[in-house]
C-alpha positions in Angstrom: 75.5 120.5 20.5 78.6 121.9 21.9 81.4 119.9 23.4 80.5 120.8 27.0 77.0 119.6 26.5 78.3 116.3 25.0 80.7 115.9 27.8 77.9 116.5 30.4 75.8 113.9 28.7 78.6 111.4 28.6 79.4 112.1 32.3 75.7 111.7 33.2 75.7 108.3 31.3 78.8 107.2 33.1 77.4 108.3 36.5 74.2 106.4 35.7 76.2 103.3 34.8 78.3 103.6 37.9 75.1 103.8 40.0 73.6 100.8 38.3 76.9 98.8 38.8 77.0 99.9 42.4 73.4 98.7 42.9 74.3 95.4 41.2 77.4 95.1 43.3 75.3 95.6 46.5 72.9 92.8 45.4 75.8 90.5 44.6 77.4 91.3 48.0 74.2 90.3 49.7 74.1 87.1 47.8 77.7 86.4 48.6 77.0 87.0 52.3 74.0 84.8 52.3 75.9 82.0 50.5 78.8 82.5 52.9 76.4 82.0 55.9 75.0 78.9 54.3 78.6 77.6 53.7 79.5 78.3 57.3 76.5 76.3 58.5 77.2 73.4 56.1 80.9 73.5 57.1 79.9 73.2 60.8 77.6 70.4 59.9 80.3 68.6 58.0 82.7 69.0 60.9 80.1 67.5 63.2 79.6 64.6 60.8 83.4 64.0 60.6 83.5 63.9 64.4 80.7 61.4 64.5 82.6 59.3 61.9 85.7 59.4 64.1 83.5 58.3 67.1 82.1 55.5 65.0 85.6 54.4 64.0 86.6 54.3 67.7 83.5 52.3 68.5 84.3 49.8 65.7 87.8 49.4 67.1 86.4 48.9 70.6 83.9 46.3 69.3 86.7 44.5 67.4 88.8 44.4 70.6 85.9 43.1 72.7 85.0 40.5 70.1 88.6 39.3 70.1 88.6 39.2 73.9 85.3 37.3 73.9 86.7 34.7 71.5 89.8 34.3 73.8 87.6 33.9 76.8 85.3 31.5 75.0 88.3 29.4 73.9 89.6 29.4 77.5 86.2 28.3 78.8 86.1 25.5 76.2 89.5 24.4 77.2 88.6 24.4 80.9 85.4 22.4 80.2 87.4 19.8 78.3 89.9 19.6 81.1 87.0 19.1 83.6 85.4 16.5 81.4 88.6 14.6 81.2 89.0 14.4 84.9 88.1 10.9 86.2 86.5 10.6 89.5 
């Protein structure tokens, strides 16, 4: 086998390896794209959940405020009832 033929065989092997790696890279690119799409969807879902959690926190704060106001009104009503009961006719 002369040197040229050996070089041709080596070049052919390298080209075959490059083709195989290119094919493998294409498959990996498709997988990465698919995973990126899934990640984007999950990220959007996570953003929505975070917004809902913020909404829940706002509602909890509102509930706490209303509960506090209710207790104040209840106390005022009780005080007024006591005052009325103490009035002698």
